[in-house]
MILUM-291782 format. One line per 10 residues: their letters; for each residue x, y, z of C-alpha. Coordinates in steps of 0.02 Angstrom, whole numbers, plus 50000, padded with zeros to 5 digits. Layout:
N
a = X/Y/Z | ...
# end
This chain:
755
mllrlraylt = 56930/54394/55870 | 56747/54442/55882 | 56764/54551/55728 | 56852/54415/55630 | 56716/54290/55677 | 56581/54408/55616 | 56651/54398/55439 | 56601/54215/55432 | 56426/54230/55501 | 56277/54179/55395
ptlrrfwyrh = 56147/54313/55359 | 56034/54241/55495 | 56173/54249/55625 | 56222/54421/55564 | 56046/54477/55600 | 56058/54405/55776 | 56222/54498/55795 | 56144/54659/55733 | 55993/54651/55846 | 56101/54619/56000
rhtlsylksf = 56231/54747/55948 | 56205/54856/56103 | 56240/54713/56223 | 56381/54646/56116 | 56460/54816/56101 | 56470/54833/56289 | 56527/54653/56305 | 56665/54685/56180 | 56730/54830/56284 | 56756/54709/56430
ldpllsiist = 56826/54568/56324 | 56952/54670/56224 | 57080/54682/56366 | 57062/54494/56400 | 57081/54454/56216 | 57235/54562/56209 | 57315/54462/56351 | 57268/54297/56266 | 57342/54360/56104 | 57505/54404/56191
imdsnpvted = 57514/54231/56270 | 57479/54148/56102 | 57613/54251/56017 | 57740/54199/56148 | 57692/54015/56125 | 57691/53983/55938 | 57596/53834/55873 | 57705/53683/55839 | 57679/53556/55702 | 57611/53433/55830
apqiqsfpns = 57483/53556/55899 | 57303/53540/55838 | 57261/53663/55699 | 57100/53764/55697 | 57014/53740/55531 | 56968/53905/55449 | 56787/53940/55404 | 56742/53957/55221 | 56692/54132/55168 | 56503/54148/55169
dpppfdpkep = 56502/54274/55027 | 56463/54206/54854 | 56608/54181/54735 | 56663/54343/54652 | 56593/54383/54482 | 56647/54502/54348 | 56506/54629/54331 | 56567/54677/54158 | 56534/54502/54090 | 56362/54462/54019
aipisyplkt = 56257/54359/54139 | 56078/54346/54199 | 56047/54522/54266 | 56057/54540/54455 | 56053/54677/54584 | 56203/54689/54698 | 56276/54809/54827 | 56441/54902/54832 | 56557/54840/54969 | 56698/54968/54968
leelqsrsyf = 56727/55153/54947 | 56842/55109/54803 | 56695/55034/54707 | 56595/55191/54741 | 56734/55311/54695 | 56784/55220/54535 | 56605/55230/54468 | 56633/55053/54405 | 56449/55013/54433 | 56406/55117/54280
dsfhfpfnks = 56518/55006/54173 | 56431/54849/54236 | 56333/54739/54116 | 56197/54740/54249 | 56180/54929/54269 | 56051/54962/54129 | 55939/54824/54196 | 55938/54897/54371 | 55858/55061/54324 | 55681/55090/54385
rvklqqqqss = 55565/55151/54248 | 55417/55192/54359 | 55407/55372/54416 | 55340/55412/54588 | 55152/55431/54577 | 55071/55601/54592 | 55013/55591/54772 | 55192/55611/54833 | 55273/55706/54689 | 55212/55877/54743
aaalpqrrrm = 55325/56017/54802 | 55326/55945/54978 | 55438/55795/54998 | 55311/55711/55113 | 55137/55757/55177 | 55127/55855/55339 | 55056/55715/55446 | 55126/55567/55541 | 55202/55442/55420 | 55250/55261/55408
lvchdleggy = 55425/55207/55357 | 55455/55022/55325 | 55633/54957/55328 | 55653/54794/55232 | 55778/54674/55310 | 55759/54496/55246 | 55895/54364/55259 | 56035/54488/55230 | 55956/54563/55075 | 55971/54518/54890
addkwvqggn = 55875/54355/54900 | 55744/54309/54769 | 55725/54495/54732 | 55902/54509/54662 | 55849/54428/54498 | 55803/54582/54398 | 55709/54486/54264 | 55623/54376/54393 | 55653/54205/54470 | 55564/54039/54485
nadayaiwhw = 55510/54040/54668 | 55320/54053/54676 | 55335/54070/54865 | 55458/54215/54862 | 55437/54353/54989 | 55336/54505/54938 | 55249/54655/55017 | 55079/54709/54954 | 55009/54824/55090 | 55084/54980/55010
ylmdvfvyfs = 54937/55089/55058 | 54992/55079/55240 | 55163/55160/55214 | 55248/55317/55147 | 55432/55268/55137 | 55516/55101/55100 | 55700/55072/55144 | 55798/54928/55068 | 55923/54876/55201 | 56075/54763/55208
hylvtlpppc = 56241/54763/55299 | 56343/54803/55144 | 56420/54977/55130 | 56308/55040/54990 | 56141/54950/54976 | 56060/54983/54808 | 55875/54936/54805 | 55833/54804/54674 | 55725/54891/54543 | 55576/54779/54576
wtntahkhgv = 55548/54866/54742 | 55566/55040/54669 | 55451/55002/54522 | 55312/54936/54631 | 55331/55059/54775 | 55330/55206/54654 | 55174/55140/54569 | 55085/55149/54737 | 55158/55319/54785 | 55290/55257/54909
kvlgtfimew = 55467/55329/54911 | 55615/55208/54910 | 55782/55234/54997 | 55946/55141/54987 | 56059/55118/55138 | 56235/55186/55170 | 56302/55094/55322 | 56465/55077/55418 | 56484/54952/55559 | 56616/54887/55677
kegriiankl = 56804/54894/55651 | 56801/54886/55461 | 56670/55023/55463 | 56784/55133/55566 | 56922/55111/55437 | 56802/55161/55299 | 56740/55309/55400 | 56918/55372/55423 | 56936/55381/55234 | 56764/55454/55204
lstkesaqmy = 56791/55590/55335 | 56974/55624/55305 | 56936/55794/55229 | 56788/55905/55193 | 56818/55875/55008 | 56813/55686/55026 | 56649/55697/55123 | 56575/55801/54984 | 56641/55688/54847 | 56565/55529/54918
aelltelava = 56400/55620/54949 | 56396/55670/54765 | 56434/55493/54710 | 56290/55425/54813 | 56175/55556/54738 | 56230/55507/54564 | 56188/55325/54597 | 56015/55361/54668 | 55968/55475/54524 | 56036/55356/54391
lgfdgwlinm = 55943/55205/54463 | 55783/55300/54498 | 55762/55284/54686 | 55729/55426/54807 | 55871/55444/54931 | 55967/55366/55074 | 55961/55304/55252 | 56129/55346/55334 | 56182/55222/55469 | 56350/55266/55548
eveldvgqip = 56366/55132/55682 | 56549/55166/55722 | 56649/55256/55854 | 56724/55418/55788 | 56846/55547/55850 | 56759/55708/55896 | 56872/55795/55770 | 56787/55696/55630 | 56613/55760/55672 | 56625/55921/55570
nlkefvshlt = 56663/55820/55413 | 56523/55697/55456 | 56403/55844/55469 | 56468/55906/55301 | 56435/55734/55226 | 56256/55730/55289 | 56223/55909/55237 | 56301/55893/55065 | 56212/55729/55028 | 56046/55808/55075
qtmhsslpts = 56079/55963/54971 | 56138/55869/54816 | 55993/55747/54826 | 55867/55890/54842 | 55949/55983/54699 | 55944/55830/54584 | 55776/55764/54646 | 55669/55891/54742 | 55559/55755/54819 | 55707/55653/54883
lviwydsvti = 55742/55606/55064 | 55897/55583/55170 | 55864/55506/55341 | 55988/55489/55484 | 55991/55333/55593 | 56007/55359/55780 | 56183/55291/55811 | 56343/55393/55830 | 56322/55551/55933 | 56387/55727/55909
ngdldwqnql = 56532/55680/56025 | 56582/55534/55914 | 56518/55400/56035 | 56423/55250/55968 | 56280/55275/56089 | 56101/55244/56031 | 55991/55379/56109 | 55822/55299/56070 | 55749/55473/56054 | 55785/55640/55974
ndmnkpffdl = 55891/55746/56091 | 56040/55862/56094 | 56159/55717/56059 | 56089/55679/55885 | 55985/55831/55839 | 56130/55918/55748 | 56122/55777/55618 | 55931/55784/55614 | 55942/55971/55577 | 56046/55936/55420
cdgifvnytw = 55933/55809/55336 | 55752/55757/55313 | 55723/55651/55467 | 55789/55531/55598 | 55757/55345/55616 | 55759/55326/55805 | 55832/55165/55875 | 55699/55042/55933 | 55736/55021/56120 | 55643/55179/56170
ketypkesas = 55533/55202/56323 | 55351/55254/56327 | 55385/55440/56356 | 55518/55456/56220 | 55403/55488/56070 | 55322/55637/56158 | 55491/55702/56217 | 55561/55683/56041 | 55414/55779/55969 | 55450/55920/56090
vagdrrfdvy = 55631/55929/56033 | 55583/55921/55849 | 55460/56066/55861 | 55371/56094/55696 | 55468/55946/55622 | 55385/55816/55734 | 55331/55712/55583 | 55514/55694/55531 | 55546/55590/55688 | 55523/55404/55647
mgidvfgrnt = 55516/55299/55806 | 55591/55128/55770 | 55504/54961/55802 | 55597/54797/55777 | 55469/54668/55723 | 55583/54530/55787 | 55552/54607/55959 | 55730/54619/56024 | 55714/54744/56166 | 55588/54844/56065
ygggewttnv = 55447/54936/56150 | 55289/54830/56149 | 55381/54671/56102 | 55362/54678/55912 | 55298/54522/55825 | 55109/54507/55848 | 55108/54654/55970 | 55193/54779/55853 | 55031/54878/55863 | 55065/54915/56048
aldviknddv = 55212/55026/56000 | 55115/55099/55853 | 54974/55152/55970 | 55096/55251/56078 | 55180/55332/55928 | 55012/55377/55851 | 54949/55451/56015 | 55103/55564/56024 | 55082/55612/55840 | 55255/55572/55773
saaifapgwv = 55303/55451/55635 | 55346/55266/55644 | 55484/55160/55569 | 55448/54973/55562 | 55606/54869/55546 | 55605/54693/55471 | 55423/54653/55434 | 55494/54500/55345 | 55487/54419/55518 | 55321/54345/55465
yetkqppdfq = 55406/54257/55318 | 55572/54211/55400 | 55493/54132/55553 | 55361/54042/55451 | 55214/54107/55551 | 55062/53989/55539 | 54957/53938/55454 | 55040/54004/55294 | 55128/54160/55234 | 54979/54237/55144
taqnrwwglv = 54865/54222/55295 | 54997/54274/55422 | 55053/54422/55316 | 54875/54486/55297 | 54840/54463/55481 | 54999/54555/55535 | 54973/54703/55419 | 54790/54704/55471 | 54847/54742/55648 | 54954/54883/55580
eqswgislky = 54805/54956/55489 | 54692/54943/55641 | 54819/55041/55743 | 54892/55163/55618 | 54762/55184/55481 | 54785/55204/55293 | 54925/55317/55230 | 54895/55319/55042 | 54742/55310/54931 | 54713/55258/54752
pqalpfysnf = 54651/55279/54621 | 54701/55462/54608 | 54726/55470/54420 | 54669/55381/54262 | 54694/55259/54185 | 54690/55147/54338 | 54718/54961/54317 | 54741/54812/54431 | 54749/54626/54399 | 54785/54596/54586
dqghghhksv = 54954/54516/54545 | 55068/54509/54698 | 55226/54477/54598 | 55236/54288/54618 | 55134/54137/54567 | 55118/53975/54471 | 55065/54037/54300 | 55044/54193/54194 | 54900/54245/54081 | 54862/54381/53955
dgaqisgtpw = 54678/54422/53919 | 54622/54255/53989 | 54748/54149/53892 | 54883/54063/53993 | 55056/54103/53923 | 55158/54011/54054 | 55125/53871/54178 | 55289/53878/54273 | 55319/53951/54448 | 55389/54128/54449
nnissqsfqp = 55425/54282/54554 | 55452/54463/54503 | 55392/54602/54618 | 55399/54724/54471 | 55247/54634/54401 | 55138/54690/54546 | 54991/54796/54493 | 54895/54909/54612 | 54860/54805/54766 | 54682/54794/54837
flkfsgdsas = 54640/54857/55012 | 54570/54690/55067 | 54524/54683/55250 | 54574/54535/55356 | 54445/54504/55491 | 54541/54362/55572 | 54380/54267/55600 | 54331/54159/55452 | 54168/54110/55538 | 54107/54290/55544
dtiqvsvdfk = 54107/54318/55356 | 53982/54232/55244 | 54103/54253/55097 | 54289/54218/55110 | 54395/54338/55006 | 54574/54303/54956 | 54703/54335/54822 | 54727/54169/54735 | 54877/54106/54633 | 54819/53930/54591
easysgggni = 54656/53978/54504 | 54681/54020/54319 | 54700/54208/54300 | 54630/54330/54175 | 54790/54433/54177 | 54958/54409/54263 | 54969/54277/54397 | 54834/54318/54525 | 54651/54359/54550 | 54528/54385/54692
tfkgtldgda = 54416/54238/54737 | 54251/54250/54830 | 54182/54089/54905 | 54051/54052/55034 | 53863/54058/55057 | 53728/54190/55032 | 53548/54176/55087 | 53391/54264/55026 | 53411/54441/54963 | 53574/54463/55057
yfkarlfqge = 53728/54532/54974 | 53910/54540/55029 | 54032/54681/54993 | 54221/54680/55004 | 54330/54836/54999 | 54444/54840/54846 | 54513/55018/54842 | 54501/55184/54934 | 54532/55328/54817 | 54537/55515/54793
lilgdlpvhf = 54491/55523/54608 | 54412/55688/54560 | 54297/55665/54411 | 54263/55788/54271 | 54114/55805/54157 | 54163/55665/54037 | 54103/55488/54072 | 54219/55363/54152 | 54223/55181/54094 | 54237/55034/54215
tysvksndss = 54289/54867/54140 | 54311/54709/54242 | 54321/54521/54212 | 54226/54388/54309 | 54222/54199/54310 | 54084/54119/54414 | 53960/53978/54429 | 53787/53998/54355 | 53703/54078/54506 | 53845/54187/54575
llglllefss = 53849/54369/54518 | 53983/54499/54551 | 53962/54688/54534 | 54055/54844/54588 | 53996/54968/54719 | 54063/55144/54693 | 54055/55275/54830 | 54070/55462/54794 | 54078/55622/54892 | 54066/55805/54840
amkdkisill = 54121/55974/54905 | 53946/55991/54978 | 53982/55830/55075 | 53849/55736/54979 | 53879/55549/54977 | 53819/55440/54835 | 53831/55253/54809 | 53814/55175/54637 | 53804/54989/54601 | 53879/54933/54435
aswrntlltm = 53776/54775/54430 | 53816/54611/54345 | 53743/54578/54173 | 53601/54458/54212 | 53424/54479/54281 | 53406/54664/54242 | 53230/54690/54309 | 53257/54584/54463 | 53421/54672/54501 | 53344/54845/54486
nrfssqfssv = 53200/54795/54602 | 53316/54718/54730 | 53445/54857/54744 | 53361/55020/54695 | 53319/55052/54877 | 53492/54997/54937 | 53597/55118/54834 | 53580/55290/54757 | 53580/55216/54583 | 53596/55047/54496
imprrvtnae = 53680/55039/54325 | 53677/54886/54214 | 53828/54853/54101 | 53826/54935/53930 | 53928/54794/53853 | 53961/54612/53899 | 54083/54499/53805 | 54170/54334/53827 | 54359/54335/53826 | 54414/54275/53655
aapewivqes = 54546/54153/53718 | 54451/54097/53874 | 54261/54113/53855 | 54232/54066/54036 | 54287/54243/54078 | 54148/54372/54060 | 54209/54550/54029 | 54084/54683/54084 | 54090/54868/54040 | 53993/55008/54123
siamggytlt = 54001/55198/54112 | 53960/55337/54233 | 53966/55528/54228 | 53993/55607/54399 | 54067/55778/54366 | 54113/55872/54524 | 54117/55714/54630 | 54265/55620/54702 | 54273/55431/54691 | 54318/55377/54868
eihavcymat = 54290/55188/54874 | 54272/55038/54761 | 54195/54878/54830 | 54157/54709/54754 | 53976/54658/54781 | 53928/54474/54786 | 53747/54421/54762 | 53646/54277/54691 | 53563/54271/54520 | 53389/54255/54598
plvtgsqlep = 53335/54279/54779 | 53335/54119/54879 | 53158/54058/54908 | 53119/53965/55067 | 53049/53789/55057 | 52879/53842/55127 | 52854/53959/54979 | 52879/53822/54850 | 52755/53697/54787 | 52822/53519/54778
ddpnsslals = 52820/53522/54589 | 52891/53700/54574 | 53034/53696/54446 | 53133/53817/54557 | 53137/53698/54704 | 53305/53620/54657 | 53376/53791/54615 | 53330/53857/54786 | 53437/53726/54870 | 53594/53766/54769
qseysavlgh = 53588/53955/54762 | 53663/53978/54935 | 53832/53917/54873 | 53929/54066/54806 | 54088/54059/54700 | 54159/54197/54590 | 54330/54260/54532 | 54374/54440/54492 | 54511/54443/54360 | 54549/54627/54333
lnvhmpsqns = 54483/54804/54349 | 54515/54946/54226 | 54452/55124/54254 | 54485/55244/54110 | 54421/55387/54004 | 54356/55350/53829 | 54506/55440/53754 | 54630/55330/53848 | 54611/55173/53744 | 54777/55090/53704
dfppsaswtv = 54857/55136/53538 | 55015/55035/53507 | 55146/55090/53380 | 55158/54968/53234 | 55301/54844/53230 | 55391/54947/53097 | 55405/55092/53221 | 55534/54998/53323 | 55716/54955/53300 | 55759/54785/53377
ggeyikwssg = 55936/54723/53396 | 56042/54590/53479 | 56206/54608/53572 | 56327/54490/53661 | 56277/54345/53550 | 56348/54177/53604 | 56325/54003/53531 | 56381/53840/53609 | 56352/53656/53579 | 56231/53558/53686
segskefsvk = 56191/53373/53702 | 56124/53265/53559 | 56156/53397/53427 | 56065/53536/53516 | 56134/53712/53533 | 56132/53840/53673 | 56109/54022/53634 | 56130/54183/53732 | 56089/54360/53677 | 56047/54531/53747
liwqlkdgkd = 55892/54597/53659 | 55875/54786/53644 | 55738/54890/53565 | 55689/55071/53544 | 55571/55180/53444 | 55646/55235/53279 | 55601/55417/53311 | 55722/55416/53458 | 55588/55458/53587 | 55581/55363/53750
safpmfniyv = 55431/55249/53752 | 55306/55272/53893 | 55258/55089/53901 | 55283/55011/54074 | 55316/54830/54028 | 55361/54709/53888 | 55325/54522/53877 | 55465/54427/53790 | 55433/54272/53683 | 55532/54161/53565
qklvdpkltd = 55478/54054/53420 | 55595/53915/53364 | 55576/53879/53179 | 55622/53714/53095 | 55721/53709/52932 | 55598/53678/52788 | 55726/53562/52709 | 55692/53440/52851 | 55503/53446/52829 | 55380/53487/52690
kmlaevaefl = 55355/53663/52756 | 55425/53788/52879 | 55366/53743/53054 | 55365/53857/53205 | 55338/53813/53385 | 55206/53907/53482 | 55281/54067/53549 | 55369/54023/53713 | 55356/54152/53853 | 55530/54197/53918
gvaeveafyi = 55497/54334/54043 | 55454/54516/54076 | 55560/54670/54046 | 55532/54839/54128 | 55675/54921/54031 | 55701/54911/53843 | 55823/54766/53858 | 55813/54582/53904 | 55953/54455/53924 | 55925/54274/53871
sdlilpsats = 56052/54151/53939 | 56085/53975/53874 | 55923/53953/53777 | 55916/53771/53722 | 55881/53744/53537 | 55835/53572/53466 | 55950/53513/53329 | 55820/53544/53192 | 55799/53728/53237 | 55851/53839/53093
slkfiiqvcn = 55799/54013/53151 | 55732/54108/53299 | 55601/54243/53310 | 55606/54348/53468 | 55444/54444/53499 | 55430/54595/53612 | 55248/54615/53664 | 55214/54794/53717 | 55102/54817/53870 | 55012/54976/53924
fdgasqkled = 54962/55053/54090 | 54781/55000/54066 | 54830/54816/54058 | 54813/54802/53869 | 54942/54701/53773 | 54987/54717/53590 | 54941/54568/53482 | 55092/54457/53452 | 55073/54468/53263 | 55084/54659/53275
spfldlqvdl = 55227/54666/53401 | 55408/54713/53363 | 55523/54564/53335 | 55698/54507/53292 | 55737/54361/53174 | 55902/54268/53193 | 55972/54124/53093 | 56036/53983/53203 | 56189/53959/53095 | 56231/54144/53111
qvpgmaanep = 56400/54142/53193 | 56550/54256/53173 | 56707/54150/53140 | 56826/54157/53286 | 56704/54259/53392 | 56751/54248/53574 | 56617/54200/53698 | 56510/54348/53750 | 56595/54467/53630 | 56479/54617/53609
srvef = 56435/54584/53428 | 56273/54662/53368 | 56137/54624/53243 | 55993/54741/53207 | 55835/54742/53105
# end
């Protein structure tokens, strides 16, 4: 009965069930005999027509869909071994869209799978999984959940309670960009999990086969491995095949992807008992020995990290002590005291595994998600420290986009004013510190989504007051960028009031442990700036070029160059200062023309739109439009209201030379052209932004066309790693006639046009 009830639970109740699984498991062992007696009594007293009927619950799962049919691309899990074994996922319409294009960044793609230090694993568990993030091409929820503190973690696990949890590509794309590995989850739970386990472990060959199928999926979709969670009771005779499964999965993953990871969750023991150990010991170490690490259950005691480290020996960093942020029986209480557990783990020098940081979002922590998220991760940083650093390679670009917002811009021009979410659109995230005390900082720093952006959907705003010769600095990035002899260019965009200036402070170190600070100053008041800051920093450099953004002249784009061969760039800060020093009232004559200026200069307001660090040879060079082949598949026309039409198509494009393009992103637009017979000339609407593609395909569903529309022009705007975007007039495109329709063509038939 308990197991049948679980099938109807909502994701929120399932989470409650999961977090209390220890207690419920023991409770079930006491209730099973009682339920058996009740069942016997019920069977001997059948329900009559007059007896009250118990209304069945509706299934909470969404209605089934045919993954082979064209539809808006989504990410979805596999629920059965049959789905895994049949390899049907590879025949899905959605499969090509779910591939991650972003390779793991250099800092974790070395011969070692992970650095030899304590590490941070973050296990994502939000509302059962596959929420706003399931929409591969993005959704319309500007308040969708996101993570942006990637520099505090090493491994990211996408978790759900389905058998095979495949991470949506948005997480893999963004995590890889920051140097974080991404794992899917293979989980078996409860009675149905035991049935599945019996099939998986029926023979050594079956264990190997399913391991190879999981490896194939991870490699094809571009993520880095698996978390194995076997929360079922097993017969001791099945353990050898379970060990074979773990070993073979680890070996095949390493063979296919040398930097991959397979991590065992602390659940079933070597005796087959479902008995969470909450530490590494003899009951679970045989599994630990066969893979890359263990995720220890979260109800451990204070001495367990140290004891686990002793058992692990020279693999102490492969022990990840679990912390449930929801705080259910977790050491330290989770929630706002998650750092209590982190302090113990850090002191004993093992790794940590944070489970469900989405607690901040799900429980609507005040005053708002942005503030609460920054505050919570700020506590993590204070306890644990920074795990990853960037920039480490060039070009390096950030527009501070968090993957959700209310508009989108390209080079200062707004291309969309509608709410959106797409974590794949995140650029490198800044290392902004959250002090927690707004009164202590003269300037308030935040990532803003309402203010018009220079690029993407976000920017960093600086607002507050500055007095006298004071300046304020805010950490943007901590890097390990080794510089050669050639100069490096820094380009950044700023929008500010007349008196607020924004520069960049660069900090360097050398092998001789020399430390140098260089201010890339703002473009105004050269002499005054040099006099003010020459004693504050090792050097002050004025911009070599200043321009206004063509589409939005309120944005000032500043370019500076430095040559620091042999030095390592370690930090980048934003520096806020006023155009002229504030003069006190006693220093001004009553008729001094600066008297009114002195009163207003203390108010500071500036916006940083983007930052691009690159070598002179790394300027964007886009292939001409003629270099691409653009086609359309799965074309579908249907009639709309008042003579309008609805149109669906899968756009595909590739370079004609057959080489894979290295471009990370494509903006998709459509122009709807009006028949010249209805007007005195051909008219075209302004190009309408449709969305972003990370792969060389984009599906457009039920595009509404006014009755006068005669043709469509789909434009694929190519974007580069340095934030540059190809001009629309030079971008590859596909023209389609609205009346183009194959007689008798069935809906969604995979017809194809190509130009």
